[in-house]
C-alpha positions as CSV (number, residue, x, y, z in Angstrom):
1,M,-18.5,-74.5,-37.7
2,L,-16.4,-72.5,-40.1
3,T,-12.7,-73.4,-39.5
4,P,-9.9,-71.8,-41.6
5,E,-7.0,-74.0,-42.6
6,R,-3.4,-72.9,-42.8
7,I,-1.7,-73.6,-46.2
8,D,1.8,-74.7,-46.9
9,P,2.8,-72.6,-50.0
10,R,5.1,-75.5,-51.1
11,A,2.1,-77.7,-51.7
12,T,1.4,-76.6,-55.2
13,D,-2.4,-77.4,-55.5
14,D,-3.1,-75.9,-52.1
15,F,-1.1,-72.8,-52.9
16,N,-2.8,-72.3,-56.2
17,A,-6.3,-72.7,-54.6
18,W,-5.4,-70.1,-52.0
19,Y,-4.0,-67.7,-54.6
20,D,-7.0,-68.0,-56.8
21,A,-9.4,-67.3,-53.9
22,W,-7.3,-64.5,-52.5
23,T,-6.9,-62.6,-55.8
24,G,-10.5,-63.4,-56.8
25,A,-11.8,-61.9,-53.6
26,I,-9.6,-58.8,-53.2
27,E,-9.5,-57.9,-57.0
28,H,-13.3,-58.3,-57.5
29,G,-14.8,-55.1,-59.0
30,R,-11.5,-53.2,-59.3
31,D,-10.3,-51.7,-62.5
32,Y,-6.6,-51.6,-61.6
33,P,-5.8,-54.5,-59.2
34,T,-2.2,-54.7,-58.1
35,S,-1.7,-58.1,-56.4
36,W,1.6,-59.8,-56.7
37,S,1.6,-62.3,-59.5
38,R,1.4,-66.0,-58.6
39,E,5.1,-66.4,-59.3
40,E,6.1,-63.4,-57.2
41,M,4.0,-64.4,-54.3
42,L,5.4,-67.9,-54.3
43,V,9.0,-66.6,-54.1
44,G,8.0,-64.3,-51.2
45,L,6.3,-67.1,-49.3
46,T,9.0,-69.8,-49.7
47,R,12.3,-68.0,-49.5
48,P,13.6,-67.9,-45.9
49,E,14.2,-64.4,-44.5
50,K,14.7,-62.5,-41.2
51,Y,12.6,-59.4,-42.0
52,W,9.1,-60.8,-42.4
53,A,7.2,-63.9,-41.5
54,Q,4.1,-64.7,-43.6
55,E,1.2,-67.1,-43.3
56,I,-1.6,-68.0,-45.7
57,W,-5.0,-69.4,-44.8
58,V,-8.1,-70.6,-46.6
59,I,-11.7,-71.2,-45.5
60,R,-13.7,-73.8,-47.3
61,S,-17.4,-74.4,-48.2
62,G,-17.4,-78.1,-48.8
63,S,-14.6,-78.8,-51.2
64,S,-14.4,-75.3,-52.5
65,V,-12.3,-72.4,-51.2
66,A,-14.6,-69.6,-50.1
67,G,-12.1,-67.1,-48.9
68,A,-8.4,-66.5,-48.1
69,L,-6.2,-64.7,-45.5
70,F,-2.7,-63.3,-46.0
71,A,-0.9,-62.4,-42.8
72,E,2.5,-60.6,-42.6
73,L,4.5,-60.2,-39.4
74,P,7.5,-57.8,-39.3
75,L,10.5,-59.4,-37.6
76,A,13.1,-56.6,-37.6
77,D,11.0,-53.7,-36.4
78,N,7.4,-52.9,-35.6
79,T,7.3,-56.3,-33.9
80,D,4.1,-55.5,-32.1
81,S,2.1,-55.5,-35.3
82,M,0.6,-57.8,-37.9
83,R,-0.7,-56.8,-41.3
84,I,-3.6,-58.7,-42.8
85,T,-5.4,-58.8,-46.2
86,L,-8.4,-61.1,-46.3
87,G,-11.2,-61.6,-48.7
88,V,-14.2,-63.7,-49.4
89,L,-15.3,-64.6,-53.0
90,P,-18.6,-62.8,-53.9
91,A,-20.7,-66.0,-53.9
92,Y,-19.9,-66.7,-50.3
93,R,-20.1,-63.2,-48.7
94,R,-22.4,-62.4,-45.7
95,Q,-22.3,-66.0,-44.6
96,G,-19.7,-65.7,-41.8
97,Y,-16.6,-66.7,-43.7
98,G,-14.9,-63.3,-43.4
99,T,-15.6,-63.2,-39.7
100,A,-14.1,-66.6,-39.2
101,L,-10.9,-65.5,-41.1
102,Y,-10.7,-62.4,-38.9
103,A,-11.0,-64.6,-35.8
104,T,-8.1,-66.7,-37.1
105,A,-6.1,-63.5,-37.7
106,R,-6.6,-62.5,-34.1
107,Q,-5.6,-66.0,-32.9
108,V,-2.4,-65.8,-35.0
109,A,-1.6,-62.3,-33.6
110,A,-2.1,-63.5,-30.0
111,E,0.2,-66.6,-30.6
112,R,2.9,-64.3,-32.1
113,N,2.5,-61.7,-29.3
114,R,1.2,-59.0,-31.7
115,T,-1.0,-56.4,-30.2
116,L,-1.6,-54.2,-33.3
117,L,-3.7,-55.5,-36.2
118,L,-3.4,-53.6,-39.5
119,A,-5.9,-54.4,-42.3
120,V,-5.8,-53.1,-45.9
121,V,-8.9,-52.1,-47.7
122,E,-9.0,-51.1,-51.4
123,A,-12.1,-49.1,-52.3
124,A,-13.6,-46.6,-54.6
125,I,-12.6,-43.0,-53.7
126,D,-15.1,-41.3,-51.3
127,E,-17.6,-44.2,-51.7
128,A,-19.0,-46.8,-49.3
129,S,-17.6,-50.3,-49.8
130,P,-18.1,-53.8,-48.3
131,G,-14.5,-53.7,-47.0
132,K,-15.0,-50.4,-45.1
133,A,-18.2,-51.6,-43.6
134,F,-16.7,-54.9,-42.6
135,A,-13.7,-53.2,-40.9
136,E,-15.9,-50.8,-39.0
137,R,-18.1,-53.7,-37.8
138,L,-15.1,-55.6,-36.5
139,G,-14.0,-52.5,-34.5
140,F,-11.2,-51.2,-36.7
141,T,-10.5,-47.5,-37.0
142,L,-9.3,-45.8,-40.2
143,G,-5.6,-44.9,-39.7
144,N,-4.6,-43.6,-43.1
145,T,-5.8,-43.2,-46.7
146,E,-3.5,-43.3,-49.7
147,I,-4.7,-42.6,-53.2
148,H,-3.8,-45.1,-55.8
149,R,-2.9,-43.3,-59.1
150,V,-2.0,-44.6,-62.5
151,L,-0.1,-43.2,-65.4
152,E,-0.1,-44.6,-69.0
153,L,3.3,-45.0,-70.7
154,P,5.1,-44.2,-72.8
155,L,5.1,-40.5,-71.9
156,D,5.8,-37.7,-74.4
157,E,9.5,-37.3,-74.2
158,T,9.1,-33.5,-74.8
159,L,7.1,-33.3,-71.6
160,L,9.8,-35.1,-69.6
161,T,12.6,-33.0,-71.0
162,D,10.7,-29.8,-70.4
163,L,10.0,-30.8,-66.8
164,A,13.6,-31.8,-66.3
165,A,14.8,-28.4,-67.5
166,Q,12.4,-26.6,-65.2
167,A,13.5,-28.6,-62.2
168,A,17.2,-28.2,-63.1
169,E,17.0,-24.5,-62.5
170,R,16.5,-25.1,-58.8
171,H,19.0,-27.8,-58.0
172,A,22.4,-26.7,-59.4
173,G,25.2,-28.5,-57.8
174,Y,23.2,-31.7,-57.3
175,K,24.0,-34.8,-59.4
176,L,21.5,-37.4,-60.4
177,V,22.7,-41.0,-60.7
178,T,20.7,-44.0,-62.0
179,W,21.3,-47.7,-61.7
180,Q,19.4,-50.9,-62.3
181,N,18.7,-53.6,-59.6
182,R,21.9,-53.3,-57.5
183,C,23.1,-50.3,-55.6
184,P,26.7,-49.4,-56.1
185,D,28.8,-50.6,-53.1
186,E,30.1,-47.1,-52.4
187,L,26.5,-45.8,-52.0
188,I,24.8,-48.6,-50.2
189,D,25.2,-47.4,-46.6
190,A,23.8,-44.0,-47.5
191,F,21.1,-45.7,-49.5
192,A,20.0,-47.7,-46.5
193,D,19.9,-44.5,-44.5
194,L,17.5,-43.0,-47.1
195,H,15.1,-46.0,-46.6
196,A,15.1,-45.4,-42.8
197,V,14.3,-41.7,-43.4
198,F,11.6,-42.6,-45.8
199,A,9.9,-44.9,-43.3
200,A,9.9,-42.1,-40.8
201,E,8.9,-39.3,-43.1
202,A,6.3,-40.9,-45.3
203,P,2.9,-39.6,-44.1
204,S,1.1,-42.4,-42.3
205,G,-1.8,-40.6,-40.7
206,E,-2.9,-42.1,-37.4
207,V,-1.3,-45.5,-38.0
208,D,0.9,-46.5,-35.1
209,H,4.2,-46.9,-37.0
210,Q,7.6,-47.2,-35.4
211,P,11.0,-46.5,-37.0
212,E,12.3,-49.1,-39.4
213,V,15.8,-50.6,-39.2
214,W,17.7,-50.5,-42.5
215,D,21.3,-51.4,-43.3
216,A,23.3,-52.7,-46.3
217,E,22.4,-56.3,-45.6
218,R,18.7,-55.5,-45.8
219,I,19.1,-53.5,-49.0
220,R,21.0,-56.5,-50.6
221,F,18.3,-58.9,-49.4
222,R,15.5,-56.8,-50.9
223,E,17.5,-56.5,-54.2
224,Q,18.0,-60.2,-54.5
225,Q,14.4,-61.0,-53.6
226,S,13.2,-58.6,-56.3
227,I,15.5,-60.3,-58.8
228,D,14.3,-63.7,-57.7
229,Q,10.7,-62.5,-58.2
230,G,11.5,-61.3,-61.7
231,R,11.2,-57.6,-60.8
232,H,13.7,-55.3,-62.3
233,G,14.5,-52.1,-60.5
234,W,15.3,-48.7,-61.9
235,I,16.6,-46.4,-59.1
236,T,17.7,-42.8,-59.3
237,V,19.4,-40.9,-56.5
238,A,20.3,-37.3,-56.0
239,I,23.8,-36.6,-54.7
240,A,24.2,-33.3,-52.9
241,P,27.1,-30.9,-53.4
242,D,28.7,-32.3,-50.1
243,G,28.5,-35.9,-51.4
244,T,25.6,-37.1,-49.3
245,L,22.5,-38.6,-50.7
246,A,19.6,-36.1,-50.8
247,G,16.9,-38.3,-52.2
248,H,15.9,-41.3,-54.3
249,T,13.1,-42.8,-56.4
250,E,12.4,-46.4,-57.5
251,L,10.4,-48.0,-60.4
252,Y,10.0,-51.8,-60.6
253,V,9.2,-53.7,-63.8
254,P,7.9,-57.2,-63.3
255,E,8.4,-60.1,-65.7
256,T,5.3,-62.0,-64.6
257,D,2.9,-59.0,-64.4
258,L,3.3,-57.6,-67.9
259,G,1.9,-54.2,-68.6
260,N,2.2,-53.0,-65.1
261,I,5.1,-51.0,-63.5
262,Y,5.3,-50.1,-59.8
263,Q,6.5,-46.8,-58.3
264,W,8.0,-47.6,-55.0
265,D,9.7,-45.1,-52.6
266,T,10.3,-41.5,-53.6
267,L,12.0,-39.4,-50.9
268,V,13.8,-36.0,-50.6
269,V,15.6,-35.6,-47.3
270,P,14.1,-32.7,-45.4
271,A,17.3,-30.7,-45.4
272,H,17.3,-30.8,-49.2
273,R,13.7,-29.9,-50.0
274,G,12.9,-26.8,-52.0
275,H,15.1,-27.7,-54.9
276,R,12.5,-29.5,-57.0
277,L,14.4,-32.7,-56.5
278,G,11.3,-34.8,-56.2
279,L,10.3,-33.9,-59.7
280,A,13.8,-34.1,-61.1
281,L,14.3,-37.6,-59.6
282,K,11.0,-39.0,-61.0
283,V,11.5,-37.4,-64.5
284,R,15.1,-38.8,-64.8
285,N,14.0,-42.3,-63.7
286,H,11.1,-42.3,-66.2
287,L,13.4,-41.1,-69.0
288,E,16.0,-43.8,-68.2
289,L,13.3,-46.5,-68.1
290,Q,11.5,-45.3,-71.2
291,H,14.7,-45.3,-73.2
292,A,15.3,-48.9,-72.3
293,Q,11.7,-50.1,-72.4
294,P,9.5,-47.9,-74.5
295,A,6.5,-50.4,-74.6
296,K,3.1,-49.4,-73.4
297,A,2.5,-49.9,-69.7
298,V,0.6,-48.6,-66.7
299,V,2.6,-47.2,-63.7
300,H,1.0,-47.5,-60.3
301,T,1.8,-45.2,-57.4
302,W,0.3,-44.6,-53.9
303,N,0.6,-41.4,-51.9
304,A,-1.2,-40.2,-48.7
305,Q,-3.9,-37.7,-49.3
306,Q,-2.0,-35.2,-47.1
307,N,1.2,-35.5,-49.1
308,D,0.5,-32.3,-51.2
309,H,4.0,-32.0,-52.6
310,M,4.3,-35.5,-54.1
311,N,0.7,-35.4,-55.3
312,A,1.5,-32.2,-57.2
313,V,4.6,-33.8,-58.7
314,N,2.5,-36.8,-59.8
315,A,-0.1,-34.5,-61.4
316,Q,2.6,-32.8,-63.5
317,L,3.6,-36.2,-64.9
318,G,0.0,-37.0,-65.6
319,F,-1.0,-39.5,-62.9
320,R,-4.8,-39.8,-62.3
321,P,-6.5,-41.2,-59.2
322,V,-8.4,-44.5,-59.5
323,E,-9.1,-45.8,-56.0
324,A,-8.4,-45.4,-52.3
325,H,-5.9,-47.6,-50.4
326,Q,-6.9,-47.6,-46.8
327,E,-5.1,-48.8,-43.7
328,W,-7.3,-49.7,-40.8
329,Q,-6.0,-50.6,-37.3
330,Q,-7.1,-52.3,-34.2
331,R,-5.4,-52.7,-30.8
332,L,-5.9,-56.2,-29.5
């Protein structure tokens, strides 16, 4: 009988074995894997917080770890759901290990009163993959597809300044403000509101996603966690003529994942769209980052297939698609 085992992330050897199996399984065959580094993951799993609960599990073949499960349970909102990423090392596939990990995920969901299971599959664009076939066999349905795109840095500064000039013609009266890591106190409540709007506005396809609760405390927690993980944030916001925040964009540079940079949220509030603020925000943020850190790197971003505007902005900057990030769901 295949019986998964829950791992205490504070047990160093057990955590390392889980991490090696998890990344080895979910990164296999991918040209641009984007897992958290070992150090980042350990911070996320061991620091107490009130927004997410996380569990890690392994399944063994004798003394060797054959596969791994990572389960995330929202605590502040969407508390009917649980998100899972599971994988089995190539040498152990098609032997029941993945099915046993899935059964454990269902058990955890039932014990935590979760009725919606969300599973992430990374796959080649428009191609069949073992992950897709496995999700379908277990009864999941595809809820949303985002395209993972990459951009090689540094960019030609002439390109960025030309794009900034083009965008500026459309947003006279708006002011762009950039900071690193910590939001200014006078903007934090409005910045939290932007995150709530982003959660509601970001295209999510058929995924059953409820509004998220954001306030100043949650922003400060996320900022501190990023710093503790060694991730340095570059954030640019657009301030409207009336003093409200019209949009924002975020880039994060990790210390323990050298050569990779991650694009997080980009949002323009619906009332302020049509001023090319999405392009202006991204261009300004890239310029600020590149002036401070001109080294070569790859930026990763994810956008829903149906997000035509942001996909067009990314194309102007030079992003190119590399894989599909799929979210599958199942009601328990």
